[in-house]
MDTraj code that builds the backbone (N, CA, C; nanometers):
import mdtraj as md
import numpy as np

residues = "MET PRO LEU PRO PRO VAL THR GLN LEU ARG ILE SER SER ARG THR LEU ARG SER ILE TRP HIS".split()
xyz = np.array([
    [12.1993, 7.6368, 19.5727],
    [12.0478, 7.6176, 19.6670],
    [12.0109, 7.7002, 19.7540],
    [11.9047, 7.7303, 19.7049],
    [11.8817, 7.8562, 19.8132],
    [11.8929, 7.7926, 19.9958],
    [11.9313, 7.8846, 20.0521],
    [11.9488, 7.8648, 20.2426],
    [11.7776, 7.8940, 20.2669],
    [11.8075, 7.8310, 20.3970],
    [11.6547, 7.8223, 20.4686],
    [11.6358, 7.9702, 20.5201],
    [11.5117, 8.0514, 20.5522],
    [11.5571, 8.1722, 20.6165],
    [11.5827, 8.2011, 20.7607],
    [11.5938, 8.1182, 20.8069],
    [11.6920, 8.1281, 20.9675],
    [11.8166, 8.1825, 20.9170],
    [11.8723, 8.0806, 20.8380],
    [12.0173, 8.0910, 20.8179],
    [12.0533, 8.1872, 20.7735],
    [11.9458, 8.2350, 20.5982],
    [11.9981, 8.3919, 20.5606],
    [11.9915, 8.4846, 20.6577],
    [11.8506, 8.4690, 20.7638],
    [11.8793, 8.6001, 20.8731],
    [12.0124, 8.5970, 20.9543],
    [12.0547, 8.5057, 20.9651],
    [12.1840, 8.4608, 21.0759],
    [12.3493, 8.5500, 21.0195],
    [12.3220, 8.5089, 20.8563],
    [12.4226, 8.5299, 20.7584],
    [12.3889, 8.6623, 20.7515],
    [12.2817, 8.6601, 20.7325],
    [12.2899, 8.8550, 20.7513],
    [12.3222, 8.9580, 20.8645],
    [12.2677, 8.9119, 20.9668],
    [12.2719, 8.9659, 21.1236],
    [12.4417, 8.9743, 21.1330],
    [12.4840, 8.8517, 21.1362],
    [12.6440, 8.8463, 21.0820],
    [12.7227, 8.9621, 21.0251],
    [12.6933, 8.9585, 20.8929],
    [12.7566, 9.0515, 20.7884],
    [12.6864, 9.1975, 20.8376],
    [12.5745, 9.2639, 20.9285],
    [12.5657, 9.3611, 20.9550],
    [12.6447, 9.3824, 21.0499],
    [12.6459, 9.2709, 21.1652],
    [12.7193, 9.2888, 21.2836],
    [12.8888, 9.3714, 21.2080],
    [12.9230, 9.2973, 21.1438],
    [13.0491, 9.2537, 21.0555],
    [13.0875, 9.4497, 21.0257],
    [12.9554, 9.4766, 20.9489],
    [13.0136, 9.6030, 20.8778],
    [12.9761, 9.7260, 20.9519],
    [12.8928, 9.6648, 21.0472],
    [12.8650, 9.8069, 21.1797],
    [12.9876, 9.8168, 21.2624],
    [13.0210, 9.6856, 21.3117],
    [13.1250, 9.7358, 21.4126],
    [13.2916, 9.7145, 21.3034],
])
top = md.Topology()
chain = top.add_chain()
for i, resn in enumerate(residues, 1):
    res = top.add_residue(resn, chain, resSeq=i)
    for name in ("N", "CA", "C"):
        top.add_atom(name, md.element.get_by_symbol(name[0]), res)
traj = md.Trajectory(xyz[None], top)
């Protein structure tokens, strides 16, 4: 089931942070 935009953004932000750091 698709995730809401907010959740997707949160996950994306977290993943990006993990990659950057």
